[in-house]
C-alpha positions in Angstrom: 62.2 46.8 -3.1 64.7 45.1 -0.7 66.1 48.3 0.7 63.1 50.6 0.5 63.2 51.2 4.2 67.0 52.0 4.2 68.3 55.6 4.3 71.7 56.3 2.9 73.8 59.4 3.3 76.3 59.6 0.4 79.2 62.0 1.0 81.2 60.2 -1.7 83.1 61.8 -4.6 84.2 60.6 -8.0 83.6 56.9 -8.3 84.4 54.5 -5.4 82.1 56.0 -2.8 79.3 57.1 -5.1 79.1 53.7 -6.9 78.7 52.0 -3.5 75.7 54.2 -2.6 74.3 53.8 -6.2 74.1 50.1 -5.8 72.2 50.5 -2.6 69.9 53.0 -4.4 69.3 50.5 -7.2 68.0 48.1 -4.5 65.5 50.7 -3.3 67.4 52.7 -0.6 66.6 56.4 -0.3 70.1 57.9 -1.1 70.8 61.5 -0.3 73.9 62.8 -1.9 75.6 65.4 0.2 77.6 67.9 -1.9 79.6 71.0 -1.1 78.2 74.3 -2.4 80.1 74.1 -5.7 79.3 70.4 -6.2 81.5 67.3 -5.8 84.6 67.0 -7.9 83.1 64.7 -10.6 80.3 67.1 -11.3 82.3 68.8 -14.1 82.1 69.8 -17.7 83.9 66.8 -19.3 81.6 67.1 -22.4 78.6 69.0 -23.7 75.2 67.6 -24.6 73.0 70.0 -26.6 75.2 72.8 -25.4 74.9 71.9 -21.7 77.7 70.7 -19.4 77.7 66.9 -19.3 79.9 64.4 -17.6 78.6 61.0 -18.8 80.3 59.1 -15.9 78.8 61.3 -13.3 75.3 60.7 -14.6 76.0 57.0 -14.6 77.3 56.7 -11.1 74.8 59.0 -9.3 71.4 57.7 -10.4 68.7 56.9 -7.8 69.9 59.8 -5.5 68.6 63.1 -4.2 71.1 66.0 -3.9 71.4 68.0 -0.7 73.9 70.8 -1.2 75.4 71.5 2.2 78.4 73.4 3.5 79.9 71.1 6.1 82.6 73.6 7.0 80.1 75.8 8.9 78.3 74.9 12.1 74.8 75.1 10.6 75.7 72.8 7.8 77.3 70.3 10.0 74.3 70.4 12.4 72.0 69.7 9.5 74.1 66.6 8.5 74.0 65.4 12.1 70.2 65.7 12.1 70.2 63.4 9.1 72.6 61.0 10.7 70.2 60.4 13.5 67.6 58.9 11.1 70.1 57.3 8.7 71.0 53.7 8.3 74.2 54.0 6.2 76.8 56.7 5.9 79.2 56.5 2.9 82.3 58.6 2.3 85.6 58.2 0.5 87.5 61.2 1.7 91.2 60.7 2.6 91.9 59.6 6.2 91.5 62.6 8.6 89.0 64.6 6.6 86.0 63.2 8.4 87.7 63.9 11.7 88.3 67.5 10.8 84.7 67.9 9.7 83.5 66.3 12.9 81.7 63.4 11.0 84.0 60.5 11.8 82.7 57.1 12.8 83.2 57.6 16.5 81.3 60.9 16.5 78.4 59.7 14.4 78.1 56.3 16.3 77.4 58.3 19.5 74.5 59.9 17.8 73.3 56.7 16.1 74.7 53.5 17.5 72.9 51.5 14.7 74.7 53.4 11.9 76.6 51.5 9.3 79.6 53.7 8.4 81.4 53.0 5.1 84.8 54.5 4.5 86.5 53.8 1.1 90.1 54.9 0.7 93.1 54.3 -1.5 95.2 52.4 1.1 92.8 51.9 4.0 92.7 53.9 7.3 95.9 52.5 8.7 99.4 51.6 7.6 102.4 53.4 6.3 100.7 54.6 3.1 97.3 55.5 4.7 97.8 59.2 4.3 99.3 59.1 0.8 97.2 60.5 -2.1 95.7 57.7 -4.2 93.4 57.5 -7.2 92.4 54.6 -9.4 95.3 55.0 -11.8 97.8 55.2 -9.0 96.5 52.0 -7.4 96.5 50.2 -10.8 100.3 50.8 -11.0 101.2 50.4 -7.4 99.2 47.2 -7.0 101.1 45.5 -9.8 98.2 45.3 -12.2 99.8 47.5 -14.8 102.9 45.2 -14.7 100.7 42.5 -16.2 99.2 44.6 -19.0 100.5 45.6 -22.4 103.7 44.4 -24.1 107.4 44.2 -23.2 109.3 47.3 -24.4 106.3 49.6 -24.1 105.3 51.9 -21.2 103.2 50.4 -18.5 99.5 51.1 -19.1 96.3 51.3 -17.1 93.0 49.6 -17.8 90.6 51.8 -19.6 88.1 50.9 -16.8 88.6 52.3 -13.3 88.7 48.8 -12.0 90.2 49.6 -8.5 87.3 52.1 -7.9 84.7 49.7 -9.1 86.0 46.7 -7.1 86.2 48.8 -4.0 82.7 50.2 -4.5 81.3 46.7 -5.0 83.1 45.4 -1.9 81.9 48.3 0.2 78.3 47.7 -0.9 78.5 44.0 -0.1 80.0 44.8 3.3 77.2 47.4 4.0 74.5 44.8 3.2 76.1 42.3 5.6 76.4 45.0 8.3 72.8 45.9 7.8 71.7 42.3 8.4 74.0 42.2 11.5 72.4 45.4 12.7 68.8 44.1 12.0 69.6 41.2 14.3 70.0 43.6 17.1 73.8 43.9 17.2 74.2 47.6 16.4 76.1 49.3 13.7 79.8 49.2 12.7 82.4 50.7 10.5 83.5 49.4 7.2 87.1 50.1 6.0 87.6 49.2 2.3 90.7 50.1 0.3 91.2 50.3 -3.4 94.6 48.6 -3.1 93.3 45.5 -1.3 90.2 45.3 -3.5 92.3 45.2 -6.6 95.0 42.9 -5.2 92.2 40.4 -4.4 91.0 40.3 -8.0 94.0 39.8 -10.1 93.5 36.2 -11.2 95.5 34.9 -8.3 98.7 36.8 -9.2 99.8 37.0 -5.6 99.0 33.4 -5.0 101.4 32.5 -7.8 104.0 34.7 -6.1 103.4 33.8 -2.5 103.1 30.0 -3.0 105.2 29.3 -6.1 107.7 32.1 -6.1 106.6 33.1 -9.6 106.6 36.8 -10.5 103.8 37.2 -13.1 104.8 39.4 -16.1 103.2 41.0 -19.0 101.5 38.6 -21.4 100.1 41.1 -23.9 96.9 39.7 -25.4 97.2 36.5 -23.4 97.0 35.5 -19.7 100.1 35.9 -17.5 99.8 32.4 -16.2 100.1 30.9 -19.7 101.6 33.7 -21.7 102.2 31.7 -24.9 98.7 30.2 -25.1 96.2 32.2 -27.2 93.8 33.8 -24.8 92.9 36.9 -26.6 92.7 38.5 -30.1 94.1 36.9 -33.2 93.9 38.0 -36.8 91.3 36.6 -39.2 91.0 37.4 -42.9 88.8 40.5 -42.3 89.3 41.4 -38.7 90.1 40.2 -35.2 88.7 37.3 -33.3 89.1 36.7 -29.6 89.8 33.0 -28.9 90.2 31.1 -25.7 92.4 28.3 -27.0 92.7 26.4 -23.8 95.4 23.9 -24.6 95.2 22.3 -21.2 91.6 21.1 -22.1 91.6 17.6 -23.6 88.3 18.3 -25.4 89.6 21.6 -26.9 92.8 19.8 -28.0 90.7 17.2 -29.8 88.7 20.0 -31.5 91.9 21.8 -32.4 93.3 18.7 -34.2 89.9 18.1 -35.9 89.5 21.6 -37.2 93.1 21.9 -38.4 93.1 18.3 -39.8 96.3 17.5 -37.9 96.2 13.9 -36.8 100.0 14.1 -36.7 99.7 16.5 -33.8 97.1 14.4 -32.1 99.3 11.3 -32.3 102.5 13.1 -31.2 103.4 11.7 -27.7 104.5 15.1 -26.6 100.9 16.4 -26.7 99.1 13.6 -25.0 99.2 15.6 -21.7 98.2 19.2 -21.1 101.7 19.9 -19.7 103.3 18.8 -23.0 100.9 21.0 -25.0 101.5 24.0 -22.8 105.2 23.5 -23.1 104.8 24.0 -26.9 102.0 26.6 -26.6 103.8 29.2 -28.7 104.3 26.8 -31.6 100.8 25.4 -31.4 99.3 28.9 -31.2 101.3 29.9 -34.3 99.9 26.9 -36.3 96.4 27.8 -35.2 96.8 31.5 -36.2 97.9 30.4 -39.7 94.6 28.5 -40.0 92.6 31.4 -38.6 94.0 34.0 -41.1 92.4 32.1 -44.0 88.9 32.5 -42.6 86.5 35.4 -42.1 85.6 36.6 -38.6 82.1 35.4 -39.0 83.0 32.0 -40.3 85.8 31.5 -37.7 83.5 32.4 -34.8 80.8 30.0 -35.9 83.2 27.1 -36.6 85.1 27.5 -33.4 82.1 27.8 -31.1 80.5 24.8 -32.8 83.7 22.9 -32.1 83.7 23.9 -28.4 86.4 26.5 -28.6 85.1 29.8 -27.2 85.4 32.6 -29.7 83.8 36.0 -30.4 84.4 38.9 -32.8 86.4 41.8 -31.4 84.1 44.8 -31.2 84.2 48.5 -30.7 81.9 50.3 -28.2 79.4 51.3 -30.9 79.2 47.7 -32.2 78.5 46.4 -28.8 75.9 49.0 -28.1 74.0 48.0 -31.2 74.0 44.3 -30.5 70.6 42.5 -30.6 71.5 40.7 -27.4 72.1 44.0 -25.6 68.7 45.2 -26.8 67.0 41.9 -25.7 68.6 42.1 -22.2 67.5 45.8 -21.8 71.0 46.9 -21.0 70.2 50.6 -21.6 67.5 52.7 -19.9 66.2 56.1 -21.0 65.9 58.5 -18.1 64.0 61.8 -18.2 66.5 64.4 -17.0 65.4 67.9 -16.1 68.3 69.6 -17.8 69.6 67.1 -20.3 66.2 65.7 -21.5 66.1 62.0 -22.5 69.4 60.6 -21.2 70.4 57.0 -22.0 72.2 55.2 -19.1 73.6 51.7 -18.8 71.2 49.9 -16.5 72.1 48.5 -13.1 73.9 45.1 -13.3 72.1 43.9 -10.2 69.4 41.3 -10.6 66.7 39.8 -8.4 63.8 37.8 -9.8 61.1 38.9 -7.3 62.2 42.4 -6.4 64.1 43.7 -9.4 66.4 46.7 -8.9 65.7 49.7 -11.1 66.7 53.2 -12.1 64.0 55.2 -10.3 65.6 58.6 -10.3 67.8 60.6 -12.7 71.1 61.8 -11.3 70.1 65.0 -9.4 71.1 68.5 -10.3 73.3 70.2 -7.7 71.1 70.9 -4.6 68.0 69.8 -6.4 66.5 68.3 -3.2 68.1 70.4 -0.5 64.9 71.9 0.8 62.9 68.7 0.3 65.3 66.6 2.3 65.6 69.0 5.2 61.8 69.6 5.2 61.3 65.9 5.8 63.3 66.4 9.1 60.9 69.1 10.2 62.8 72.2 9.1 60.4 75.1 8.6 60.3 77.1 5.4 61.6 80.2 7.2 64.6 78.2 8.5 65.3 76.9 5.0 65.2 80.4 3.7 67.8 81.6 6.3 70.1 78.6 5.5 69.9 79.3 1.8 70.5 83.0 2.2 73.5 82.2 4.4 74.9 79.9 1.7 74.7 76.8 4.0 72.4 75.1 1.5 71.9 75.5 -2.2 68.9 74.5 -4.4 
């Protein structure tokens, strides 16, 4: 696999840090998850599976890792981590600024031990700036970034996405940066530090909202089911006779406008001089959408989706999680993988989204139990069994 010769130390917690390391593991890296004696914060009892504690998200974001339970607040635990750093390629953490310094595992310290180390730090606001030391989680960033101001409907409370998008974007950006840094290092240029923030990651990926503001002076607002840049044009769910259909009714497309007029049998609209340009159609998007929705309500979901797609207007049935999970297409693509877990038995995970034709990524390991590989990892460094026994008796390691 592409990263089979890469060693990653993952001191991440919750989502942003761990998902960065997980992607590297999917590509073949040996990822050692460093956890405190009581486990990282996301290793909690969110649910039960067959009477056993189970956090579905933790299992999803920590595949392809080994767990070393290590007390970094004591000298012996820190020394063990430093021994690992000497032979590591990537170090990942998403502690708030200052924590790594207090633990003695900041970039400057570790770079002295291993000048080729790629050091990844993911935070809410970045390492510098007026907000650097403020507490931040995904939901905080969704609101502070302005994303929540674009979601939902006027007159209702601001909402957050039901996906931790700031965490995921930051984790992806950190992984991409780490891959670039590894290539730079392999060219003989040494390691470096990566400073990725949830705030900047999310701001970059908001459909150009800040480009509308900075260049045009527009302040994007909530558009409900539609897109903020064309709030009256249908770009979301509309009601059919027996359910909901998501339709991308792109009125600025000449071909879709022709399809619209054909389907609705409205030559009068086609011939209307106001609608000969996309600007004219967008100016009346609210009215044109209302006419379309009247047509849609007379058709079943299945019929509407088929007719619209055949006409070149993208459409799909609105689905719930269970409906999506049971799709034939999902089965064909092998989206789910069954993993043999030592405590939970057969566990079904959503497979990695990464893809390479010749060296395919894969789920090779279940998410580890707390400290499952503590002795194994340190033994690989040359720690004798008696030394491991002493560390375990002293509570420095668990497992």
